[in-house]
MMTF fields as JSON, N, C-alpha, C and O atoms, coordinates in Angstrom:
{
  "mmtfVersion": "1.0.0",
  "mmtfProducer": "UNKNOWN",
  "numBonds": 467,
  "numAtoms": 468,
  "numGroups": 117,
  "numChains": 1,
  "numModels": 1,
  "chainsPerModel": [1],
  "groupsPerChain": [117],
  "chainIdList": ["A"],
  "bondAtomList": [4, 2, 8, 6, 12, 10, 16, 14, 20, 18, 24, 22, 28, 26, 32, 30, 36, 34, 40, 38, 44, 42, 48, 46, 52, 50, 56, 54, 60, 58, 64, 62, 68, 66, 72, 70, 76, 74, 80, 78, 84, 82, 88, 86, 92, 90, 96, 94, 100, 98, 104, 102, 108, 106, 112, 110, 116, 114, 120, 118, 124, 122, 128, 126, 132, 130, 136, 134, 140, 138, 144, 142, 148, 146, 152, 150, 156, 154, 160, 158, 164, 162, 168, 166, 172, 170, 176, 174, 180, 178, 184, 182, 188, 186, 192, 190, 196, 194, 200, 198, 204, 202, 208, 206, 212, 210, 216, 214, 220, 218, 224, 222, 228, 226, 232, 230, 236, 234, 240, 238, 244, 242, 248, 246, 252, 250, 256, 254, 260, 258, 264, 262, 268, 266, 272, 270, 276, 274, 280, 278, 284, 282, 288, 286, 292, 290, 296, 294, 300, 298, 304, 302, 308, 306, 312, 310, 316, 314, 320, 318, 324, 322, 328, 326, 332, 330, 336, 334, 340, 338, 344, 342, 348, 346, 352, 350, 356, 354, 360, 358, 364, 362, 368, 366, 372, 370, 376, 374, 380, 378, 384, 382, 388, 386, 392, 390, 396, 394, 400, 398, 404, 402, 408, 406, 412, 410, 416, 414, 420, 418, 424, 422, 428, 426, 432, 430, 436, 434, 440, 438, 444, 442, 448, 446, 452, 450, 456, 454, 460, 458, 464, 462],
  "bondOrderList": [1, 1, 1, 1, 1, 1, 1, 1, 1, 1, 1, 1, 1, 1, 1, 1, 1, 1, 1, 1, 1, 1, 1, 1, 1, 1, 1, 1, 1, 1, 1, 1, 1, 1, 1, 1, 1, 1, 1, 1, 1, 1, 1, 1, 1, 1, 1, 1, 1, 1, 1, 1, 1, 1, 1, 1, 1, 1, 1, 1, 1, 1, 1, 1, 1, 1, 1, 1, 1, 1, 1, 1, 1, 1, 1, 1, 1, 1, 1, 1, 1, 1, 1, 1, 1, 1, 1, 1, 1, 1, 1, 1, 1, 1, 1, 1, 1, 1, 1, 1, 1, 1, 1, 1, 1, 1, 1, 1, 1, 1, 1, 1, 1, 1, 1, 1],
  "groupList": [{"groupName": "UNK", "atomNameList": ["N", "CA", "C", "O"], "elementList": ["N", "C", "C", "O"], "formalChargeList": [0, 0, 0, 0], "bondAtomList": [1, 0, 2, 1, 3, 2], "bondOrderList": [1, 1, 2], "singleLetterCode": "X", "chemCompType": "L-PEPTIDE LINKING"}],
  "groupTypeList": [0, 0, 0, 0, 0, 0, 0, 0, 0, 0, 0, 0, 0, 0, 0, 0, 0, 0, 0, 0, 0, 0, 0, 0, 0, 0, 0, 0, 0, 0, 0, 0, 0, 0, 0, 0, 0, 0, 0, 0, 0, 0, 0, 0, 0, 0, 0, 0, 0, 0, 0, 0, 0, 0, 0, 0, 0, 0, 0, 0, 0, 0, 0, 0, 0, 0, 0, 0, 0, 0, 0, 0, 0, 0, 0, 0, 0, 0, 0, 0, 0, 0, 0, 0, 0, 0, 0, 0, 0, 0, 0, 0, 0, 0, 0, 0, 0, 0, 0, 0, 0, 0, 0, 0, 0, 0, 0, 0, 0, 0, 0, 0, 0, 0, 0, 0, 0],
  "groupIdList": [1, 2, 3, 4, 5, 6, 7, 8, 9, 10, 11, 12, 13, 14, 15, 16, 17, 18, 19, 20, 21, 22, 23, 24, 25, 26, 27, 28, 29, 30, 31, 32, 33, 34, 35, 36, 37, 38, 39, 40, 41, 42, 43, 44, 45, 46, 47, 48, 49, 50, 51, 52, 53, 54, 55, 56, 57, 58, 59, 60, 61, 62, 63, 64, 65, 66, 67, 68, 69, 70, 71, 72, 73, 74, 75, 76, 77, 78, 79, 80, 81, 82, 83, 84, 85, 86, 87, 88, 89, 90, 91, 92, 93, 94, 95, 96, 97, 98, 99, 100, 101, 102, 103, 104, 105, 106, 107, 108, 109, 110, 111, 112, 113, 114, 115, 116, 117],
  "secStructList": [7, 5, 7, 3, 3, 3, 1, 1, 1, 1, 7, 7, 7, 7, 7, 5, 2, 2, 2, 2, 2, 2, 2, 2, 2, 2, 2, 2, 2, 2, 2, 2, 2, 6, 6, 7, 7, 7, 7, 3, 3, 3, 3, 3, 6, 6, 3, 3, 3, 3, 7, 2, 2, 2, 2, 2, 2, 2, 2, 2, 2, 2, 2, 2, 2, 2, 1, 1, 7, 7, 7, 2, 2, 2, 2, 2, 2, 2, 2, 2, 2, 2, 2, 2, 2, 2, 2, 2, 2, 2, 2, 6, 6, 7, 7, 7, 7, 7, 7, 1, 2, 2, 2, 2, 2, 2, 2, 2, 2, 2, 2, 1, 1, 7, 7, 7, 7],
  "xCoordList": [-181.662, -182.732, -182.834, -181.832, -184.282, -184.496, -186.181, -187.047, -186.357, -187.67, -188.339, -187.697, -189.507, -190.395, -191.345, -192.189, -191.09, -192.195, -192.832, -192.312, -193.997, -194.855, -195.871, -196.439, -195.993, -197.306, -198.065, -197.661, -199.346, -200.015, -199.404, -199.509, -198.813, -198.116, -196.858, -196.401, -196.508, -195.049, -193.68, -193.649, -192.894, -191.538, -191.368, -191.413, -191.045, -190.56, -189.498, -188.691, -189.493, -188.006, -187.531, -188.405, -186.353, -186.106, -184.869, -184.055, -184.744, -184.141, -183.142, -183.975, -181.935, -181.575, -182.414, -182.939, -182.748, -183.266, -183.687, -184.805, -182.116, -182.138, -182.866, -184.009, -181.863, -182.892, -184.329, -184.86, -184.755, -186.183, -186.789, -187.603, -186.15, -186.507, -186.753, -187.849, -185.335, -185.088, -186.295, -187.17, -186.163, -186.938, -188.617, -189.106, -189.163, -190.617, -190.971, -191.855, -189.798, -189.654, -190.104, -190.942, -189.076, -188.677, -190.299, -190.94, -190.659, -192.001, -192.876, -193.42, -193.088, -194.52, -194.024, -195.036, -192.617, -193.031, -193.034, -193.355, -192.578, -192.949, -194.416, -195.054, -194.77, -196.186, -197.346, -198.375, -196.608, -197.159, -197.584, -198.654, -196.02, -195.811, -196.853, -197.662, -196.58, -197.792, -198.797, -199.306, -199.367, -200.651, -200.987, -201.66, -201.028, -201.373, -200.94, -200.343, -201.31, -201.153, -199.801, -199.828, -199.08, -198.008, -198.645, -198.085, -199.742, -200.063, -199.209, -198.825, -198.884, -198.255, -198.427, -198.319, -198.912, -199.609, -198.842, -198.693, -198.354, -197.566, -198.461, -199.632, -198.087, -198.572, -198.199, -198.937, -196.718, -196.178, -195.073, -195.149, -194.167, -192.982, -191.931, -191.355, -191.873, -191.074, -191.329, -190.498, -192.659, -193.336, -194.371, -195.172, -194.404, -195.228, -196.122, -195.771, -196.799, -197.796, -197.864, -198.012, -197.677, -197.929, -199.161, -199.17, -200.132, -201.487, -201.118, -201.397, -200.609, -200.125, -200.547, -199.743, -201.995, -202.572, -202.68, -202.875, -202.459, -202.427, -200.621, -200.26, -200.046, -198.468, -198.101, -197.301, -198.921, -198.484, -198.803, -198.093, -199.67, -200.479, -199.342, -198.717, -198.846, -197.943, -196.568, -196.169, -196.112, -195.05, -195.115, -194.361, -196.161, -196.269, -196.567, -196.202, -197.066, -197.345, -195.718, -195.344, -194.777, -192.983, -192.804, -192.358, -193.361, -192.011, -192.327, -191.537, -194.066, -194.296, -193.925, -194.048, -193.524, -192.904, -191.799, -191.238, -191.199, -189.412, -189.185, -188.377, -189.746, -189.303, -190.224, -190.381, -190.913, -191.355, -190.651, -190.67, -190.04, -189.615, -187.939, -187.263, -187.135, -186.372, -185.249, -184.048, -185.797, -185.0, -183.978, -184.705, -182.932, -181.754, -182.165, -182.95, -182.028, -182.864, -183.888, -183.68, -185.066, -186.208, -185.715, -185.638, -185.531, -185.256, -184.407, -184.638, -183.531, -182.198, -182.998, -182.949, -184.046, -184.928, -185.789, -186.31, -186.664, -187.633, -187.017, -187.642, -185.94, -185.518, -184.658, -184.481, -184.25, -183.774, -185.208, -184.99, -186.942, -187.645, -188.013, -188.247, -188.07, -188.516, -187.851, -188.406, -186.341, -185.54, -185.854, -185.827, -186.055, -186.305, -188.325, -188.928, -188.937, -190.102, -189.964, -190.864, -189.617, -189.434, -189.302, -190.235, -188.149, -187.864, -188.997, -189.603, -189.378, -190.815, -192.078, -192.436, -192.451, -192.74, -193.564, -194.693, -192.219, -192.125, -192.132, -192.567, -191.378, -191.393, -192.926, -193.218, -193.682, -195.192, -196.11, -197.282, -195.431, -195.818, -196.096, -196.824, -195.652, -196.48, -195.067, -194.235, -195.045, -194.172, -194.18, -195.305, -193.022, -193.187, -192.733, -192.001, -193.31, -192.488, -191.759, -192.277, -190.476, -189.588, -190.126, -190.593, -190.092, -190.332, -189.132, -189.305, -188.205, -187.126, -185.841, -186.013, -184.39, -183.318, -183.254, -183.248, -183.153, -183.471, -183.89, -183.3, -185.409, -186.27, -185.463, -185.559, -184.795, -184.447, -183.021, -182.771, -182.309, -181.031, -181.378, -180.613, -182.574, -183.094, -183.401, -182.952, -184.068, -184.559, -183.548, -183.476, -182.626, -181.329, -181.252, -181.913, -180.265, -179.581, -180.551, -180.046, -181.869, -182.79, -182.761, -183.151, -182.194, -181.955, -180.764, -180.31, -180.219, -178.487, -178.132, -177.032, -179.493, -179.321, -179.172, -179.228, -178.948, -178.235, -179.462, -179.468, -180.735, -182.139, -182.467, -183.162, -181.928, -182.615, -183.879, -184.198, -184.586, -185.593, -185.275, -186.084],
  "yCoordList": [53.36, 53.062, 51.51, 50.8, 50.945, 49.681, 49.442, 50.287, 48.444, 48.199, 47.146, 46.513, 47.234, 46.75, 46.07, 46.372, 44.687, 43.351, 43.457, 44.088, 42.8, 42.673, 41.406, 41.005, 40.96, 40.202, 40.257, 39.98, 40.762, 40.813, 42.197, 42.118, 43.253, 44.08, 43.953, 44.636, 42.743, 42.731, 42.213, 41.231, 42.98, 43.325, 42.228, 41.831, 41.028, 39.962, 40.033, 39.117, 40.838, 41.314, 42.496, 43.143, 43.017, 44.377, 44.798, 45.562, 44.218, 44.187, 45.305, 46.106, 45.695, 46.858, 47.137, 46.172, 48.569, 48.945, 48.481, 48.454, 47.955, 47.763, 46.345, 46.064, 45.419, 44.28, 43.979, 43.312, 44.286, 44.913, 45.051, 44.298, 46.365, 46.157, 44.911, 44.41, 44.424, 43.448, 42.223, 41.769, 41.8, 40.859, 41.064, 40.407, 42.014, 42.439, 42.303, 41.626, 43.322, 42.824, 41.467, 41.183, 40.597, 39.235, 38.424, 37.91, 38.517, 37.779, 38.264, 37.445, 39.6, 39.938, 39.387, 38.934, 39.161, 38.623, 37.021, 36.307, 36.537, 35.29, 34.902, 34.023, 35.429, 35.243, 35.406, 34.782, 36.567, 36.918, 35.55, 35.228, 34.784, 33.963, 32.617, 32.002, 32.355, 31.577, 31.813, 31.115, 32.916, 32.824, 33.31, 32.329, 33.917, 33.954, 35.223, 36.135, 35.121, 36.829, 36.261, 35.057, 36.782, 37.567, 37.12, 36.574, 37.58, 38.081, 38.606, 38.259, 40.11, 41.341, 42.178, 42.311, 43.381, 44.457, 45.821, 46.234, 46.478, 48.419, 48.652, 48.568, 49.036, 50.118, 51.748, 52.726, 51.671, 52.375, 51.922, 50.807, 52.778, 52.073, 51.064, 50.047, 51.658, 50.501, 50.024, 50.063, 49.507, 49.253, 47.942, 48.25, 46.715, 45.555, 44.856, 44.188, 45.046, 43.812, 42.689, 42.732, 41.514, 40.352, 39.476, 39.2, 39.1, 38.653, 36.612, 35.987, 36.17, 35.127, 33.798, 33.101, 33.579, 32.983, 32.592, 31.485, 34.092, 34.195, 34.201, 33.873, 34.389, 34.661, 32.749, 32.014, 32.493, 30.734, 29.875, 28.886, 30.15, 29.546, 29.759, 28.806, 31.463, 31.749, 30.307, 29.575, 30.399, 29.773, 28.589, 28.143, 27.985, 26.318, 26.253, 25.239, 27.151, 27.087, 26.955, 26.031, 28.047, 28.037, 26.533, 25.696, 26.305, 24.908, 23.883, 23.05, 23.971, 22.399, 22.887, 21.973, 24.049, 23.707, 24.008, 24.049, 24.35, 23.966, 22.619, 22.01, 22.066, 20.677, 19.872, 18.78, 19.99, 19.287, 19.518, 18.698, 20.653, 21.067, 20.663, 21.232, 19.802, 19.239, 20.363, 20.104, 21.779, 22.674, 23.442, 23.969, 23.606, 24.17, 25.543, 25.8, 26.577, 28.023, 28.245, 28.892, 27.847, 28.23, 27.678, 28.633, 26.772, 25.994, 27.266, 27.557, 27.887, 29.364, 30.234, 30.792, 30.717, 32.006, 31.587, 32.677, 30.634, 30.835, 30.134, 30.193, 29.574, 29.381, 30.896, 31.082, 31.768, 32.81, 34.003, 35.01, 33.188, 34.088, 32.799, 33.07, 31.536, 30.921, 30.72, 30.374, 31.044, 30.634, 32.115, 31.95, 33.089, 34.066, 34.008, 34.452, 33.293, 33.254, 32.009, 32.347, 31.142, 30.186, 30.645, 30.647, 31.14, 32.187, 32.854, 32.493, 33.574, 34.644, 33.672, 33.688, 33.194, 31.807, 31.416, 31.439, 31.038, 30.594, 31.266, 30.821, 32.838, 33.492, 34.169, 34.791, 34.043, 34.053, 33.088, 33.381, 31.604, 30.869, 29.652, 28.777, 29.517, 28.316, 27.86, 28.67, 26.856, 26.036, 25.372, 25.292, 24.675, 23.9, 22.926, 23.109, 21.561, 20.221, 19.698, 19.649, 19.283, 18.39, 17.242, 16.723, 16.713, 15.336, 14.356, 13.276, 15.078, 14.384, 14.957, 16.176, 14.637, 15.253, 16.125, 17.074, 16.148, 17.456, 18.828, 19.845, 18.142, 19.442, 19.843, 21.002, 19.076, 19.052, 20.129, 21.088, 19.843, 20.622, 22.252, 23.2, 22.293, 23.493, 24.326, 25.458, 23.785, 24.557, 24.917, 25.962, 23.593, 23.683, 25.354, 26.295, 25.406, 26.829, 27.825, 28.947, 27.812, 28.987, 29.684, 30.77, 28.638, 28.977, 29.729, 30.425, 29.544, 29.687, 31.406, 31.96, 31.992, 33.185, 33.975, 33.559, 35.33, 36.373, 37.199, 38.174, 36.735, 37.849, 38.109, 37.373, 39.357, 39.69, 40.404, 41.37, 39.871, 40.765, 42.407, 43.231],
  "zCoordList": [-138.081, -138.251, -138.191, -138.272, -138.024, -138.075, -138.423, -138.195, -138.869, -139.083, -137.717, -136.879, -137.851, -136.942, -137.422, -138.265, -136.574, -136.812, -135.44, -134.52, -135.347, -134.332, -134.303, -135.319, -133.321, -133.648, -132.008, -130.879, -132.572, -131.464, -129.699, -128.475, -130.708, -130.047, -129.071, -128.155, -129.709, -129.249, -130.315, -131.057, -130.14, -131.39, -131.261, -130.097, -132.539, -132.649, -133.64, -133.798, -134.138, -134.728, -135.265, -135.843, -135.258, -135.288, -135.948, -135.43, -137.232, -138.019, -138.941, -139.365, -139.394, -139.668, -140.69, -141.244, -141.193, -142.243, -143.456, -143.971, -143.999, -145.365, -145.12, -145.48, -144.356, -143.964, -143.917, -144.805, -143.256, -143.364, -144.694, -145.227, -145.245, -146.43, -147.277, -147.529, -147.743, -148.584, -147.929, -148.667, -146.443, -146.392, -147.082, -148.001, -146.417, -146.409, -148.263, -148.788, -149.035, -150.587, -151.203, -152.058, -150.312, -150.799, -150.653, -151.569, -149.252, -148.816, -149.861, -150.602, -150.015, -150.568, -151.964, -152.5, -153.053, -154.394, -154.353, -155.303, -152.962, -153.071, -152.625, -153.204, -151.841, -151.568, -153.012, -153.271, -153.775, -155.194, -156.115, -156.631, -156.076, -157.134, -156.493, -157.188, -154.96, -154.956, -154.512, -153.635, -155.032, -154.611, -153.275, -152.956, -152.451, -150.791, -150.298, -150.872, -149.249, -148.495, -147.411, -147.156, -147.021, -146.258, -144.356, -143.405, -144.52, -143.208, -142.271, -141.153, -143.471, -142.942, -143.487, -144.706, -142.258, -142.488, -142.087, -140.937, -143.362, -143.198, -142.427, -142.796, -141.049, -140.361, -140.628, -140.507, -141.054, -141.158, -142.349, -142.865, -142.687, -144.333, -143.325, -143.713, -141.95, -141.271, -139.945, -139.037, -139.837, -139.035, -139.54, -140.422, -139.115, -139.751, -138.648, -137.675, -138.885, -137.85, -138.928, -140.15, -137.906, -138.391, -137.719, -136.52, -138.581, -137.965, -138.233, -139.256, -137.262, -136.933, -137.806, -138.426, -137.731, -138.244, -139.674, -140.176, -140.36, -141.948, -142.194, -143.324, -141.66, -141.61, -141.282, -141.862, -140.307, -140.353, -141.802, -141.988, -142.672, -143.85, -144.607, -145.073, -144.862, -145.838, -145.783, -146.688, -144.081, -143.998, -144.545, -145.41, -143.968, -143.971, -146.083, -146.678, -146.684, -148.193, -148.674, -149.396, -148.152, -148.619, -148.356, -149.14, -146.745, -146.553, -147.349, -147.793, -147.625, -148.577, -150.081, -150.896, -150.595, -151.825, -152.041, -153.136, -150.567, -150.852, -150.56, -151.261, -149.67, -149.786, -150.586, -150.041, -151.699, -152.55, -153.859, -154.776, -153.9, -155.033, -155.222, -154.365, -156.164, -156.755, -157.371, -157.306, -158.042, -158.582, -157.421, -156.579, -157.202, -156.754, -156.976, -156.063, -157.743, -157.67, -156.919, -155.893, -157.169, -156.996, -155.094, -154.321, -154.699, -153.392, -152.634, -151.461, -153.348, -152.863, -152.713, -151.617, -153.703, -153.513, -152.925, -152.686, -152.283, -151.549, -150.171, -149.112, -150.267, -148.772, -148.123, -146.919, -149.112, -148.416, -147.494, -146.821, -147.925, -147.167, -146.183, -145.006, -146.568, -145.577, -144.226, -143.183, -144.455, -142.91, -142.169, -140.95, -142.425, -140.933, -140.654, -139.677, -141.922, -141.743, -140.752, -139.983, -140.364, -139.227, -138.174, -137.371, -137.904, -136.705, -136.459, -135.45, -136.981, -136.86, -136.394, -135.216, -136.946, -136.54, -135.21, -134.72, -134.959, -133.966, -132.658, -131.596, -132.983, -131.805, -131.673, -130.652, -132.541, -132.35, -131.691, -131.457, -131.304, -130.859, -131.75, -131.281, -132.845, -133.577, -134.544, -134.954, -134.708, -135.582, -136.713, -137.204, -137.533, -138.47, -137.637, -136.665, -138.142, -137.402, -138.583, -139.699, -138.308, -139.552, -139.503, -138.488, -140.738, -140.601, -141.729, -142.295, -141.718, -142.191, -142.193, -142.182, -142.205, -142.182, -142.392, -141.608, -143.993, -145.017, -143.956, -143.59, -143.679, -142.851, -141.564, -141.16, -141.006, -139.468, -139.833, -139.104, -140.864, -140.974, -141.362, -141.187, -141.864, -142.605, -141.383, -141.206, -140.691, -139.451, -138.355, -137.708, -138.277, -137.719, -138.336, -137.894, -139.459, -140.057, -140.015, -140.034, -139.96, -139.845, -138.052, -137.625, -137.429, -135.534, -135.611, -134.703, -136.865, -136.648, -137.229, -137.211, -137.735, -138.179, -136.894, -135.737, -137.392, -136.335, -136.507, -137.258, -135.663, -135.467, -134.306, -133.605, -133.921, -132.431, -132.305, -132.997, -131.377, -130.847, -130.987, -130.56]
}
């Protein structure tokens, strides 16, 4: 069993069931704390449609919060959602621009995630 994440009817990620459940749960919690929508809508319990413009806003807010924080626990928690979200955003044809070495290193690590489509 796996999860399906689609953007414009194209599957951009199909992780294992538990990975998908954890990502969605964590993304929703981060969005609640940041008072923003994830841009993801459940089409079924294991199938999510991503509205790219709204998702891009979610990722950009997480990105700004992550890189403006000096709190190591906050960064670890939000970073766990931000990294796969950057990859999904890129698969949807959007990206975040890195402006510092720290940002470039984070994005490079995100690209190293094993996230087969």
